[in-house]
N, C-alpha and C positions, 0 to 999 in steps of 0.2 A: 711799159704801159701800152695798152692796145686801145685804139680809138673805136668808137661805135661805127664809124664809116668803114674801117678796115674789116670789122666783123661782118657788116652788111655786104661788102664786096666779096668776101670769101664765100658767104652763103650763096650769093647771087651767081658766082662762078660755078658752084657745085649743083645748084638748083636754079637753072636759068629762068624758068617761068615764075619764080617766087616773087611775091610781094612781101616786103620785109620791114619790120619796125624794130629798131634796136635802141634800148635805153641803158644808160650807165651813169652813175653818179661819181665814180672814182676811177674808171679805166681798168678795174680788176673784176668787178661784179657786173654781170650783164643780164638783162631781161630781153628776150627776143620773141617776137611773134612772126611766124612764117606761114603764109598762105600759098598753097601750091596744088595744082592738079596732080603732081607727082605723088601726093599722099593718098590719092584715091585707092581704096581697096587694101591699104596697109594699116596694120595695127599701130596704136599710139607709140609703142616702143620702137617699131621700125621707122616711124616718122622721125622720132627724136634721134635715132641712130644716124639717119641720113643727114640731119642738120649737124650733129656732132662731128661727123666725118669731114665736113667742109672746113671746120676750124680745129681739127685735131692737132696740128702743129702748135697752135697757140695754147691749147689746153695742156698738151704734154710738156711744153716748156715752162708752164706755170704762169705765163703772161695773163691768162684768163684764170682767175681763181674760182669764180662761181658763175654758173650759167643757169638761168631759168628759161625753159623753152615751152612755148605754146604753139602748137601746130594745128592748122585747119585746112581742109579742102576749100575750094571757092564756095561750094554749096554750104558747108558748115559755117564759113565765115559770114555768109549772108544771113543765116539763121541767127548766129551769135550777135551780129550787129543790130539786127532788128529787135531781138529780145533784150539786149542790154542798153540799147540807145547809143551805142558807140558810134563814133564818127567813122565813116567809110573811107 
């Protein structure tokens, strides 16, 4: 079983400027939100690939069974939080 904190640490190591939220209810299925300027100018698929690369060993070993990824640039996150009323 993998902890949400470990997933967050791995992503932070690979994408140092990232702001990260990780949720899990069982240690096998994860929902992550990653906000980073690294994503600027990259397509959504490229952004998700960057995140997946940071936790590839856990995914390949089967420790992470399912992963939902949402990625944003800081500018996109500002728009998202204003339009959705989400907490910043």
